[in-house]
N, CA, C and O atoms as CSV, one atom per row, in Angstrom:
chain,resi,resn,atom,element,x,y,z
A,1,MET,N,N,9.685,-24.462,0.041
A,1,MET,CA,C,9.798,-23.234,-0.724
A,1,MET,C,C,10.536,-22.201,0.119
A,1,MET,O,O,10.306,-22.094,1.324
A,2,ALA,N,N,11.404,-21.457,-0.507
A,2,ALA,CA,C,12.246,-20.508,0.216
A,2,ALA,C,C,11.473,-19.279,0.679
A,2,ALA,O,O,11.954,-18.553,1.549
A,3,GLY,N,N,10.309,-19.029,0.133
A,3,GLY,CA,C,9.550,-17.842,0.511
A,3,GLY,C,C,9.607,-16.790,-0.569
A,3,GLY,O,O,10.477,-16.809,-1.440
A,4,PHE,N,N,8.673,-15.882,-0.496
A,4,PHE,CA,C,8.553,-14.847,-1.513
A,4,PHE,C,C,9.258,-13.568,-1.080
A,4,PHE,O,O,9.336,-13.258,0.109
A,5,ILE,N,N,9.763,-12.841,-2.046
A,5,ILE,CA,C,10.273,-11.502,-1.794
A,5,ILE,C,C,9.063,-10.636,-1.421
A,5,ILE,O,O,7.960,-10.874,-1.913
A,6,SER,N,N,9.259,-9.655,-0.573
A,6,SER,CA,C,8.126,-8.816,-0.174
A,6,SER,C,C,7.698,-7.912,-1.331
A,6,SER,O,O,8.489,-7.595,-2.220
A,7,VAL,N,N,6.440,-7.512,-1.297
A,7,VAL,CA,C,5.913,-6.618,-2.325
A,7,VAL,C,C,6.674,-5.292,-2.290
A,7,VAL,O,O,6.930,-4.694,-3.336
A,8,GLU,N,N,7.033,-4.837,-1.097
A,8,GLU,CA,C,7.775,-3.575,-0.972
A,8,GLU,C,C,9.162,-3.686,-1.606
A,8,GLU,O,O,9.611,-2.781,-2.309
A,9,GLU,N,N,9.832,-4.813,-1.343
A,9,GLU,CA,C,11.150,-5.030,-1.955
A,9,GLU,C,C,11.021,-5.121,-3.474
A,9,GLU,O,O,11.845,-4.573,-4.206
A,10,ALA,N,N,9.992,-5.812,-3.937
A,10,ALA,CA,C,9.774,-5.948,-5.375
A,10,ALA,C,C,9.529,-4.590,-6.016
A,10,ALA,O,O,10.065,-4.308,-7.087
A,11,ALA,N,N,8.729,-3.747,-5.377
A,11,ALA,CA,C,8.449,-2.411,-5.912
A,11,ALA,C,C,9.736,-1.604,-6.029
A,11,ALA,O,O,9.958,-0.926,-7.031
A,12,ALA,N,N,10.584,-1.676,-5.003
A,12,ALA,CA,C,11.858,-0.943,-5.044
A,12,ALA,C,C,12.740,-1.465,-6.168
A,12,ALA,O,O,13.375,-0.678,-6.870
A,13,LEU,N,N,12.789,-2.783,-6.348
A,13,LEU,CA,C,13.595,-3.361,-7.428
A,13,LEU,C,C,13.035,-2.976,-8.798
A,13,LEU,O,O,13.793,-2.717,-9.732
A,14,MET,N,N,11.698,-2.941,-8.912
A,14,MET,CA,C,11.095,-2.538,-10.185
A,14,MET,C,C,11.419,-1.081,-10.493
A,14,MET,O,O,11.631,-0.722,-11.652
A,15,ASP,N,N,11.458,-0.246,-9.468
A,15,ASP,CA,C,11.837,1.157,-9.665
A,15,ASP,C,C,13.265,1.271,-10.189
A,15,ASP,O,O,13.623,2.255,-10.836
A,16,GLN,N,N,14.077,0.250,-9.902
A,16,GLN,CA,C,15.470,0.220,-10.355
A,16,GLN,C,C,15.628,-0.557,-11.663
A,16,GLN,O,O,16.751,-0.794,-12.108
A,17,GLY,N,N,14.506,-0.956,-12.287
A,17,GLY,CA,C,14.574,-1.611,-13.585
A,17,GLY,C,C,14.404,-3.113,-13.602
A,17,GLY,O,O,14.644,-3.746,-14.630
A,18,ALA,N,N,13.993,-3.708,-12.479
A,18,ALA,CA,C,13.783,-5.159,-12.448
A,18,ALA,C,C,12.716,-5.564,-13.463
A,18,ALA,O,O,11.787,-4.807,-13.745
A,19,VAL,N,N,12.868,-6.770,-14.005
A,19,VAL,CA,C,11.943,-7.317,-14.982
A,19,VAL,C,C,11.094,-8.391,-14.316
A,19,VAL,O,O,11.626,-9.290,-13.666
A,20,VAL,N,N,9.758,-8.300,-14.476
A,20,VAL,CA,C,8.850,-9.309,-13.948
A,20,VAL,C,C,8.628,-10.343,-15.041
A,20,VAL,O,O,8.203,-10.007,-16.146
A,21,VAL,N,N,8.918,-11.609,-14.725
A,21,VAL,CA,C,8.782,-12.704,-15.680
A,21,VAL,C,C,7.689,-13.652,-15.181
A,21,VAL,O,O,7.792,-14.214,-14.091
A,22,ASP,N,N,6.641,-13.820,-15.994
A,22,ASP,CA,C,5.507,-14.673,-15.658
A,22,ASP,C,C,5.736,-16.021,-16.321
A,22,ASP,O,O,5.838,-16.101,-17.545
A,23,VAL,N,N,5.819,-17.091,-15.517
A,23,VAL,CA,C,6.138,-18.420,-16.055
A,23,VAL,C,C,4.895,-19.309,-16.197
A,23,VAL,O,O,5.015,-20.529,-16.316
A,24,ARG,N,N,3.712,-18.702,-16.185
A,24,ARG,CA,C,2.483,-19.477,-16.399
A,24,ARG,C,C,2.329,-19.828,-17.878
A,24,ARG,O,O,3.128,-19.408,-18.714
A,25,THR,N,N,1.296,-20.597,-18.184
A,25,THR,CA,C,1.011,-20.971,-19.571
A,25,THR,C,C,0.381,-19.792,-20.312
A,25,THR,O,O,-0.154,-18.882,-19.679
A,26,PRO,N,N,0.438,-19.798,-21.646
A,26,PRO,CA,C,-0.225,-18.725,-22.396
A,26,PRO,C,C,-1.715,-18.619,-22.071
A,26,PRO,O,O,-2.251,-17.511,-22.034
A,27,GLY,N,N,-2.389,-19.730,-21.837
A,27,GLY,CA,C,-3.804,-19.696,-21.478
A,27,GLY,C,C,-4.042,-18.993,-20.153
A,27,GLY,O,O,-4.970,-18.195,-20.022
A,28,GLU,N,N,-3.200,-19.293,-19.172
A,28,GLU,CA,C,-3.313,-18.618,-17.873
A,28,GLU,C,C,-3.038,-17.122,-18.026
A,28,GLU,O,O,-3.709,-16.293,-17.411
A,29,TRP,N,N,-2.050,-16.790,-18.846
A,29,TRP,CA,C,-1.681,-15.392,-19.109
A,29,TRP,C,C,-2.874,-14.630,-19.672
A,29,TRP,O,O,-3.153,-13.500,-19.270
A,30,GLU,N,N,-3.576,-15.270,-20.616
A,30,GLU,CA,C,-4.731,-14.621,-21.242
A,30,GLU,C,C,-5.856,-14.376,-20.244
A,30,GLU,O,O,-6.639,-13.442,-20.420
A,31,GLU,N,N,-5.952,-15.195,-19.201
A,31,GLU,CA,C,-6.986,-15.013,-18.186
A,31,GLU,C,C,-6.732,-13.791,-17.318
A,31,GLU,O,O,-7.638,-13.308,-16.640
A,32,GLY,N,N,-5.504,-13.291,-17.337
A,32,GLY,CA,C,-5.148,-12.104,-16.570
A,32,GLY,C,C,-3.662,-12.038,-16.331
A,32,GLY,O,O,-3.030,-13.045,-16.009
A,33,HIS,N,N,-3.101,-10.856,-16.487
A,33,HIS,CA,C,-1.679,-10.641,-16.232
A,33,HIS,C,C,-1.425,-9.158,-16.008
A,33,HIS,O,O,-2.313,-8.327,-16.202
A,34,CYS,N,N,-0.234,-8.844,-15.608
A,34,CYS,CA,C,0.157,-7.455,-15.399
A,34,CYS,C,C,0.827,-6.929,-16.657
A,34,CYS,O,O,1.611,-7.622,-17.307
A,35,GLU,N,N,0.502,-5.699,-16.978
A,35,GLU,CA,C,1.113,-5.072,-18.152
A,35,GLU,C,C,2.641,-5.049,-18.036
A,35,GLU,O,O,3.350,-5.223,-19.027
A,36,ALA,N,N,3.129,-4.836,-16.829
A,36,ALA,CA,C,4.572,-4.692,-16.620
A,36,ALA,C,C,5.251,-6.042,-16.413
A,36,ALA,O,O,6.182,-6.149,-15.614
A,37,SER,N,N,4.796,-7.072,-17.123
A,37,SER,CA,C,5.442,-8.376,-16.995
A,37,SER,C,C,5.646,-8.991,-18.374
A,37,SER,O,O,5.045,-8.578,-19.366
A,38,ARG,N,N,6.509,-9.984,-18.392
A,38,ARG,CA,C,6.867,-10.672,-19.627
A,38,ARG,C,C,6.529,-12.148,-19.482
A,38,ARG,O,O,6.859,-12.767,-18.470
A,39,LEU,N,N,5.872,-12.714,-20.491
A,39,LEU,CA,C,5.505,-14.130,-20.458
A,39,LEU,C,C,6.663,-14.994,-20.962
A,39,LEU,O,O,7.182,-14.784,-22.058
A,40,LEU,N,N,7.052,-15.962,-20.145
A,40,LEU,CA,C,8.025,-16.977,-20.539
A,40,LEU,C,C,7.644,-18.250,-19.788
A,40,LEU,O,O,8.128,-18.485,-18.681
A,41,PRO,N,N,6.765,-19.086,-20.394
A,41,PRO,CA,C,6.273,-20.280,-19.701
A,41,PRO,C,C,7.403,-21.154,-19.164
A,41,PRO,O,O,8.451,-21.303,-19.793
A,42,LEU,N,N,7.165,-21.728,-17.985
A,42,LEU,CA,C,8.179,-22.545,-17.330
A,42,LEU,C,C,8.692,-23.654,-18.243
A,42,LEU,O,O,9.890,-23.934,-18.253
A,43,ASN,N,N,7.803,-24.293,-19.012
A,43,ASN,CA,C,8.249,-25.397,-19.867
A,43,ASN,C,C,9.155,-24.925,-21.002
A,43,ASN,O,O,9.853,-25.742,-21.603
A,44,GLU,N,N,9.162,-23.625,-21.308
A,44,GLU,CA,C,10.037,-23.077,-22.348
A,44,GLU,C,C,11.310,-22.466,-21.768
A,44,GLU,O,O,12.236,-22.136,-22.509
A,45,LEU,N,N,11.355,-22.317,-20.450
A,45,LEU,CA,C,12.481,-21.639,-19.808
A,45,LEU,C,C,13.843,-22.271,-20.112
A,45,LEU,O,O,14.783,-21.535,-20.413
A,46,PRO,N,N,13.993,-23.609,-20.046
A,46,PRO,CA,C,15.314,-24.183,-20.321
A,46,PRO,C,C,15.845,-23.845,-21.721
A,46,PRO,O,O,17.054,-23.697,-21.900
A,47,ALA,N,N,14.968,-23.725,-22.695
A,47,ALA,CA,C,15.397,-23.419,-24.065
A,47,ALA,C,C,15.530,-21.925,-24.319
A,47,ALA,O,O,16.214,-21.520,-25.259
A,48,ARG,N,N,14.881,-21.089,-23.489
A,48,ARG,CA,C,14.821,-19.659,-23.790
A,48,ARG,C,C,15.408,-18.758,-22.703
A,48,ARG,O,O,15.331,-17.536,-22.828
A,49,PHE,N,N,15.990,-19.319,-21.645
A,49,PHE,CA,C,16.433,-18.488,-20.525
A,49,PHE,C,C,17.455,-17.442,-20.934
A,49,PHE,O,O,17.575,-16.406,-20.279
A,50,GLU,N,N,18.197,-17.699,-22.012
A,50,GLU,CA,C,19.209,-16.731,-22.446
A,50,GLU,C,C,18.586,-15.457,-23.007
A,50,GLU,O,O,19.287,-14.466,-23.214
A,51,GLU,N,N,17.260,-15.473,-23.259
A,51,GLU,CA,C,16.557,-14.263,-23.691
A,51,GLU,C,C,16.417,-13.253,-22.550
A,51,GLU,O,O,16.183,-12.068,-22.791
A,52,LEU,N,N,16.559,-13.721,-21.318
A,52,LEU,CA,C,16.394,-12.847,-20.169
A,52,LEU,C,C,17.684,-12.078,-19.901
A,52,LEU,O,O,18.773,-12.645,-19.989
A,53,PRO,N,N,17.569,-10.794,-19.577
A,53,PRO,CA,C,18.773,-9.986,-19.340
A,53,PRO,C,C,19.504,-10.421,-18.074
A,53,PRO,O,O,18.897,-10.558,-17.012
A,54,LYS,N,N,20.802,-10.634,-18.194
A,54,LYS,CA,C,21.602,-11.025,-17.027
A,54,LYS,C,C,22.008,-9.801,-16.203
A,54,LYS,O,O,22.456,-9.935,-15.064
A,55,ASP,N,N,21.849,-8.613,-16.780
A,55,ASP,CA,C,22.255,-7.387,-16.088
A,55,ASP,C,C,21.105,-6.716,-15.354
A,55,ASP,O,O,21.253,-5.601,-14.853
A,56,LYS,N,N,19.952,-7.390,-15.286
A,56,LYS,CA,C,18.799,-6.840,-14.581
A,56,LYS,C,C,18.307,-7.853,-13.545
A,56,LYS,O,O,18.482,-9.062,-13.704
A,57,THR,N,N,17.696,-7.340,-12.496
A,57,THR,CA,C,17.068,-8.198,-11.509
A,57,THR,C,C,15.810,-8.790,-12.128
A,57,THR,O,O,15.070,-8.097,-12.825
A,58,LEU,N,N,15.568,-10.076,-11.872
A,58,LEU,CA,C,14.389,-10.761,-12.384
A,58,LEU,C,C,13.470,-11.118,-11.219
A,58,LEU,O,O,13.918,-11.640,-10.198
A,59,LEU,N,N,12.189,-10.832,-11.384
A,59,LEU,CA,C,11.169,-11.175,-10.402
A,59,LEU,C,C,10.241,-12.183,-11.051
A,59,LEU,O,O,9.535,-11.860,-12.006
A,60,MET,N,N,10.241,-13.400,-10.538
A,60,MET,CA,C,9.478,-14.488,-11.143
A,60,MET,C,C,8.095,-14.588,-10.514
A,60,MET,O,O,7.955,-14.513,-9.293
A,61,VAL,N,N,7.055,-14.762,-11.364
A,61,VAL,CA,C,5.684,-14.927,-10.887
A,61,VAL,C,C,5.004,-16.074,-11.628
A,61,VAL,O,O,5.412,-16.458,-12.724
A,62,CYS,N,N,3.951,-16.615,-10.997
A,62,CYS,CA,C,3.127,-17.654,-11.624
A,62,CYS,C,C,1.737,-17.586,-10.989
A,62,CYS,O,O,1.296,-16.506,-10.596
A,63,ARG,N,N,1.053,-18.701,-10.884
A,63,ARG,CA,C,-0.291,-18.694,-10.288
A,63,ARG,C,C,-0.235,-18.708,-8.763
A,63,ARG,O,O,-0.917,-17.925,-8.102
A,64,SER,N,N,0.593,-19.614,-8.203
A,64,SER,CA,C,0.607,-19.760,-6.742
A,64,SER,C,C,1.983,-19.577,-6.123
A,64,SER,O,O,2.086,-19.403,-4.908
A,65,GLY,N,N,3.037,-19.612,-6.918
A,65,GLY,CA,C,4.388,-19.455,-6.392
A,65,GLY,C,C,5.269,-20.669,-6.575
A,65,GLY,O,O,6.486,-20.568,-6.418
A,66,GLY,N,N,4.690,-21.826,-6.905
A,66,GLY,CA,C,5.481,-23.045,-7.078
A,66,GLY,C,C,6.335,-23.027,-8.332
A,66,GLY,O,O,7.532,-23.309,-8.276
A,67,ARG,N,N,5.728,-22.696,-9.464
A,67,ARG,CA,C,6.499,-22.649,-10.716
A,67,ARG,C,C,7.497,-21.509,-10.711
A,67,ARG,O,O,8.592,-21.635,-11.260
A,68,SER,N,N,7.125,-20.389,-10.093
A,68,SER,CA,C,8.074,-19.275,-10.036
A,68,SER,C,C,9.275,-19.637,-9.164
A,68,SER,O,O,10.388,-19.176,-9.418
A,69,GLU,N,N,9.054,-20.464,-8.136
A,69,GLU,CA,C,10.175,-20.944,-7.315
A,69,GLU,C,C,11.072,-21.861,-8.143
A,69,GLU,O,O,12.297,-21.760,-8.068
A,70,GLN,N,N,10.476,-22.748,-8.926
A,70,GLN,CA,C,11.269,-23.622,-9.804
A,70,GLN,C,C,12.084,-22.781,-10.785
A,70,GLN,O,O,13.265,-23.046,-11.009
A,71,ALA,N,N,11.452,-21.776,-11.362
A,71,ALA,CA,C,12.140,-20.903,-12.327
A,71,ALA,C,C,13.280,-20.149,-11.650
A,71,ALA,O,O,14.361,-20.009,-12.221
A,72,THR,N,N,13.038,-19.663,-10.432
A,72,THR,CA,C,14.068,-18.939,-9.689
A,72,THR,C,C,15.276,-19.833,-9.455
A,72,THR,O,O,16.410,-19.424,-9.705
A,73,LEU,N,N,15.042,-21.046,-8.979
A,73,LEU,CA,C,16.144,-21.977,-8.719
A,73,LEU,C,C,16.880,-22.344,-10.001
A,73,LEU,O,O,18.108,-22.430,-10.004
A,74,PHE,N,N,16.146,-22.560,-11.090
A,74,PHE,CA,C,16.774,-22.888,-12.373
A,74,PHE,C,C,17.661,-21.743,-12.843
A,74,PHE,O,O,18.812,-21.961,-13.222
A,75,LEU,N,N,17.132,-20.528,-12.820
A,75,LEU,CA,C,17.912,-19.388,-13.308
A,75,LEU,C,C,19.155,-19.147,-12.461
A,75,LEU,O,O,20.209,-18.794,-12.990
A,76,LYS,N,N,19.039,-19.333,-11.160
A,76,LYS,CA,C,20.223,-19.204,-10.300
A,76,LYS,C,C,21.261,-20.264,-10.665
A,76,LYS,O,O,22.460,-19.985,-10.664
A,77,SER,N,N,20.806,-21.476,-10.977
A,77,SER,CA,C,21.736,-22.538,-11.355
A,77,SER,C,C,22.415,-22.249,-12.688
A,77,SER,O,O,23.484,-22.788,-12.975
A,78,MET,N,N,21.792,-21.393,-13.503
A,78,MET,CA,C,22.342,-21.044,-14.812
A,78,MET,C,C,23.134,-19.739,-14.769
A,78,MET,O,O,23.513,-19.214,-15.816
A,79,GLY,N,N,23.389,-19.212,-13.572
A,79,GLY,CA,C,24.262,-18.062,-13.439
A,79,GLY,C,C,23.586,-16.711,-13.264
A,79,GLY,O,O,24.266,-15.687,-13.204
A,80,HIS,N,N,22.263,-16.689,-13.180
A,80,HIS,CA,C,21.571,-15.428,-12.885
A,80,HIS,C,C,21.596,-15.236,-11.370
A,80,HIS,O,O,21.010,-16.027,-10.630
A,81,ASP,N,N,22.267,-14.197,-10.918
A,81,ASP,CA,C,22.400,-13.985,-9.479
A,81,ASP,C,C,21.208,-13.251,-8.869
A,81,ASP,O,O,20.756,-13.596,-7.777
A,82,ALA,N,N,20.709,-12.256,-9.562
A,82,ALA,CA,C,19.646,-11.401,-9.020
A,82,ALA,C,C,18.282,-11.882,-9.505
A,82,ALA,O,O,17.668,-11.266,-10.377
A,83,VAL,N,N,17.818,-12.986,-8.933
A,83,VAL,CA,C,16.520,-13.567,-9.281
A,83,VAL,C,C,15.757,-13.813,-7.980
A,83,VAL,O,O,16.295,-14.386,-7.033
A,84,PHE,N,N,14.500,-13.372,-7.946
A,84,PHE,CA,C,13.684,-13.518,-6.753
A,84,PHE,C,C,12.312,-14.055,-7.120
A,84,PHE,O,O,11.791,-13.774,-8.200
A,85,ASN,N,N,11.736,-14.827,-6.218
A,85,ASN,CA,C,10.397,-15.368,-6.399
A,85,ASN,C,C,9.397,-14.389,-5.784
A,85,ASN,O,O,9.328,-14.241,-4.564
A,86,LEU,N,N,8.618,-13.718,-6.648
A,86,LEU,CA,C,7.568,-12.810,-6.174
A,86,LEU,C,C,6.305,-13.594,-5.837
A,86,LEU,O,O,5.472,-13.126,-5.061
A,87,GLY,N,N,6.158,-14.795,-6.422
A,87,GLY,CA,C,5.011,-15.651,-6.107
A,87,GLY,C,C,3.852,-15.426,-7.061
A,87,GLY,O,O,4.070,-15.249,-8.260
A,88,PRO,N,N,2.616,-15.428,-6.552
A,88,PRO,CA,C,1.448,-15.241,-7.409
A,88,PRO,C,C,1.519,-13.906,-8.160
A,88,PRO,O,O,1.900,-12.884,-7.590
A,89,TRP,N,N,1.151,-13.929,-9.431
A,89,TRP,CA,C,1.304,-12.735,-10.269
A,89,TRP,C,C,0.539,-11.538,-9.720
A,89,TRP,O,O,0.904,-10.397,-10.001
A,90,GLN,N,N,-0.508,-11.775,-8.947
A,90,GLN,CA,C,-1.276,-10.675,-8.389
A,90,GLN,C,C,-0.496,-9.880,-7.339
A,90,GLN,O,O,-0.903,-8.779,-6.968
A,91,ARG,N,N,0.629,-10.436,-6.858
A,91,ARG,CA,C,1.468,-9.717,-5.894
A,91,ARG,C,C,2.337,-8.667,-6.572
A,91,ARG,O,O,3.000,-7.888,-5.886
A,92,ASN,N,N,2.350,-8.627,-7.892
A,92,ASN,CA,C,3.132,-7.633,-8.615
A,92,ASN,C,C,2.704,-6.239,-8.164
A,92,ASN,O,O,1.524,-5.900,-8.262
A,93,PRO,N,N,3.641,-5.422,-7.670
A,93,PRO,CA,C,3.279,-4.095,-7.189
A,93,PRO,C,C,2.631,-3.223,-8.273
A,93,PRO,O,O,1.946,-2.250,-7.958
A,94,ARG,N,N,2.841,-3.561,-9.511
A,94,ARG,CA,C,2.259,-2.782,-10.609
A,94,ARG,C,C,0.908,-3.355,-11.053
A,94,ARG,O,O,0.316,-2.886,-12.025
A,95,HIS,N,N,0.430,-4.369,-10.332
A,95,HIS,CA,C,-0.864,-4.992,-10.664
A,95,HIS,C,C,-2.017,-4.057,-10.307
A,95,HIS,O,O,-3.016,-3.979,-11.022
A,96,GLY,N,N,-1.863,-3.367,-9.216
A,96,GLY,CA,C,-2.897,-2.425,-8.822
A,96,GLY,C,C,-4.019,-3.039,-7.988
A,96,GLY,O,O,-5.066,-2.419,-7.798
A,97,GLY,N,N,-3.799,-4.261,-7.490
A,97,GLY,CA,C,-4.850,-4.809,-6.659
A,97,GLY,C,C,-4.510,-6.114,-6.055
A,97,GLY,O,O,-5.319,-6.686,-5.326
């Protein structure tokens, strides 16, 4: 795994309009998520990635960081340049804890 973007870097990017994308399952999402994030399960990403804005930085999150890393690599391969793996969704600077 390439490693996670720092929480401080993520906060600065969010202040500039970055979008947090949660690639967990809907069931995991219901167990807890951040208000400032968007659900797009990893298994739906190949069919729906064009829904994500190409003009904004994307911060990918999941449960532990593995799926968000897969999503980050996939999106980069599809031409999204500004994509970073934030890792576990609780690392979202807007999570509050």
